[in-house]
C-alpha positions as CSV (number, residue, x, y, z in Angstrom):
1,X,0.0,0.0,0.0
2,X,3.0,2.3,0.7
3,X,4.1,2.2,-3.0
4,X,0.6,3.1,-4.1
5,X,0.5,6.1,-1.8
6,X,4.0,7.2,-2.8
7,X,3.1,6.9,-6.5
8,X,-0.1,9.0,-5.9
9,X,1.9,11.6,-4.1
10,X,4.6,11.8,-6.8
11,X,2.2,11.7,-9.7
12,X,-0.4,14.1,-8.4
13,X,2.2,16.3,-6.8
14,X,3.9,17.0,-10.1
15,X,0.5,17.5,-11.8
16,X,-0.6,19.9,-9.1
17,X,2.6,21.9,-9.5
18,X,1.2,24.1,-12.3
19,X,-1.6,25.2,-9.9
20,X,1.1,26.8,-7.7
21,X,2.3,29.5,-10.2
22,X,5.2,30.8,-8.1
23,X,6.6,27.3,-7.5
24,X,6.3,26.5,-11.2
25,X,8.0,29.7,-12.2
26,X,10.8,29.2,-9.7
27,X,11.4,25.7,-11.0
28,X,11.4,27.0,-14.6
29,X,13.9,29.8,-13.6
30,X,16.1,27.2,-11.9
31,X,15.9,24.4,-14.4
32,X,15.0,26.3,-17.6
33,X,12.0,25.5,-19.7
34,X,13.4,22.3,-21.1
35,X,14.7,21.2,-17.7
36,X,11.3,21.8,-16.2
37,X,9.6,19.8,-18.9
38,X,12.1,17.0,-18.4
39,X,11.6,17.0,-14.6
40,X,7.8,17.1,-15.1
41,X,7.9,14.1,-17.6
42,X,10.3,12.0,-15.5
43,X,8.5,12.6,-12.3
44,X,5.1,11.9,-14.0
45,X,6.4,8.6,-15.4
46,X,8.0,7.6,-12.1
47,X,4.8,8.4,-10.2
48,X,2.7,6.6,-12.7
49,X,4.8,3.5,-12.6
50,X,4.8,3.5,-8.7
51,X,1.1,4.1,-8.7
52,X,0.3,1.2,-11.1
53,X,2.8,-1.2,-9.4
54,X,1.6,-0.2,-5.9
55,X,-2.0,-0.7,-6.9
56,X,-1.3,-4.1,-8.4
57,X,0.7,-5.2,-5.2
58,X,-1.7,-3.6,-2.7
59,X,-3.5,-6.1,-0.5
60,X,-7.3,-6.5,-1.1
61,X,-9.0,-4.9,1.8
62,X,-12.8,-4.9,1.2
63,X,-14.6,-1.8,2.5
64,X,-17.9,-2.4,0.8
65,X,-19.4,-4.7,-1.8
66,X,-20.6,-2.8,-4.8
67,X,-24.1,-3.9,-6.0
68,X,-24.0,-5.4,-9.5
69,X,-25.8,-2.4,-11.0
70,X,-22.9,-0.2,-10.1
71,X,-20.7,-2.3,-12.4
72,X,-23.2,-1.7,-15.3
73,X,-23.3,2.0,-14.6
74,X,-19.5,2.0,-14.6
75,X,-19.4,0.4,-18.0
76,X,-21.9,3.0,-19.3
77,X,-19.9,6.0,-17.8
78,X,-16.7,4.8,-19.3
79,X,-18.0,5.4,-22.9
80,X,-18.1,9.3,-22.6
81,X,-14.8,9.1,-20.6
82,X,-13.1,7.6,-23.7
83,X,-14.8,10.1,-26.0
84,X,-13.7,13.1,-23.9
85,X,-10.2,11.6,-23.7
86,X,-10.0,11.7,-27.5
87,X,-11.7,15.1,-27.7
88,X,-9.0,16.5,-25.5
89,X,-6.6,16.1,-28.5
90,X,-9.2,16.9,-31.3
91,X,-10.3,20.5,-31.0
92,X,-14.0,20.4,-31.8
93,X,-17.3,21.4,-30.4
94,X,-17.1,18.7,-27.8
95,X,-13.8,20.2,-26.5
96,X,-15.3,23.7,-26.6
97,X,-18.4,22.7,-24.7
98,X,-16.6,20.6,-22.1
99,X,-13.7,23.1,-21.9
100,X,-11.3,20.6,-20.3
101,X,-12.2,17.2,-21.6
102,X,-9.1,15.5,-20.2
103,X,-10.2,16.5,-16.7
104,X,-13.8,15.5,-17.4
105,X,-12.5,12.1,-18.6
106,X,-10.5,11.7,-15.4
107,X,-13.4,12.6,-13.2
108,X,-15.8,10.2,-15.0
109,X,-13.2,7.4,-15.1
110,X,-12.5,7.8,-11.4
111,X,-16.1,8.0,-10.4
112,X,-17.0,4.9,-12.5
113,X,-14.2,3.0,-10.9
114,X,-15.2,4.1,-7.4
115,X,-18.7,2.8,-8.1
116,X,-17.4,-0.6,-9.3
117,X,-14.7,-1.2,-6.7
118,X,-15.1,-1.3,-3.0
119,X,-11.6,-2.2,-1.8
120,X,-9.3,0.2,0.1
121,X,-6.6,0.5,-2.6
122,X,-9.3,1.3,-5.2
123,X,-10.9,3.9,-3.0
124,X,-7.5,5.5,-2.3
125,X,-6.5,5.5,-6.0
126,X,-9.7,6.5,-7.7
127,X,-10.7,8.9,-4.9
128,X,-7.4,10.7,-5.1
129,X,-7.6,11.0,-8.9
130,X,-11.2,12.3,-8.6
131,X,-10.2,14.8,-6.0
132,X,-7.3,15.9,-8.1
133,X,-9.4,16.4,-11.3
134,X,-12.1,18.4,-9.3
135,X,-9.4,20.6,-7.7
136,X,-7.5,21.2,-11.0
137,X,-10.7,22.1,-12.9
138,X,-11.6,24.7,-10.2
139,X,-7.9,25.9,-10.2
140,X,-8.0,26.4,-13.9
141,X,-10.7,29.0,-13.6
142,X,-8.4,31.1,-11.5
143,X,-5.1,30.6,-13.3
144,X,-3.6,32.7,-16.0
145,X,-3.4,30.8,-19.3
146,X,0.0,29.3,-20.1
147,X,1.1,27.3,-23.1
148,X,-0.2,24.2,-21.2
149,X,-3.7,25.7,-20.8
150,X,-5.4,26.1,-24.1
151,X,-8.5,28.2,-24.6
152,X,-10.7,26.0,-26.6
153,X,-12.0,27.5,-29.8
154,X,-15.1,26.4,-31.6
155,X,-13.3,23.6,-33.5
156,X,-14.7,21.6,-36.4
157,X,-17.5,19.1,-36.5
158,X,-15.1,16.7,-38.3
159,X,-13.0,16.5,-35.1
160,X,-16.1,15.7,-33.1
161,X,-16.9,12.8,-35.4
162,X,-13.3,11.7,-34.9
163,X,-13.5,12.0,-31.1
164,X,-16.7,10.0,-31.0
165,X,-15.7,7.2,-33.5
166,X,-12.1,6.9,-32.1
167,X,-13.4,7.1,-28.5
168,X,-15.9,4.3,-29.1
169,X,-13.3,2.1,-30.8
170,X,-10.8,2.8,-28.0
171,X,-13.5,2.0,-25.5
172,X,-14.3,-1.3,-27.2
173,X,-10.7,-2.4,-27.6
174,X,-9.9,-1.5,-24.0
175,X,-13.0,-3.2,-22.7
176,X,-12.5,-6.4,-24.6
177,X,-8.7,-6.8,-24.8
178,X,-6.6,-4.2,-23.0
179,X,-8.3,-4.1,-19.6
180,X,-7.8,-7.9,-19.1
181,X,-4.3,-7.7,-20.5
182,X,-3.0,-4.6,-18.7
183,X,-5.1,-4.6,-15.5
184,X,-5.6,-8.3,-15.2
185,X,-9.4,-8.0,-14.7
186,X,-12.1,-9.0,-17.1
187,X,-15.0,-6.6,-16.9
188,X,-17.3,-8.2,-19.3
189,X,-19.0,-11.5,-18.2
190,X,-17.8,-14.3,-20.4
């Protein structure tokens, strides 16, 4: 459980850094723009690896038993999460309407997984990521735009079609093949 918590602290800590403008600027001044980006990337990858490894190795401590309907709701919620994930990289009307589709995808993903998992490690992981995404979305309203924060334009309908089609395909591939392969858990009844 310790590796999971360390991974969460490192991963979310580095992702929360931009919300503290003075700390971010001080690091850029000290490391340079490229040094800051390298630090951010390395720390993110390290935190992510620790988070995944820590979650996989965490003991199963049941807190509650999710009813079966929450698993169905989780599967349903994951579809827009994948569409928003793709829309974050395809400027269209979806991105303009949602404003920050990556954070929306994280919030939906975390909520869906909180509904479907009742173990302590799951609650810590998914609850932390949900709290981060809610905090970061609120913080974005009060921050000055940087090159990392884009102001979404109206985009094109073509990109919306791409976001929906690729999001649905990615959802299906992840659900059928990648979730069992990467996470070790089959989510569809066989």
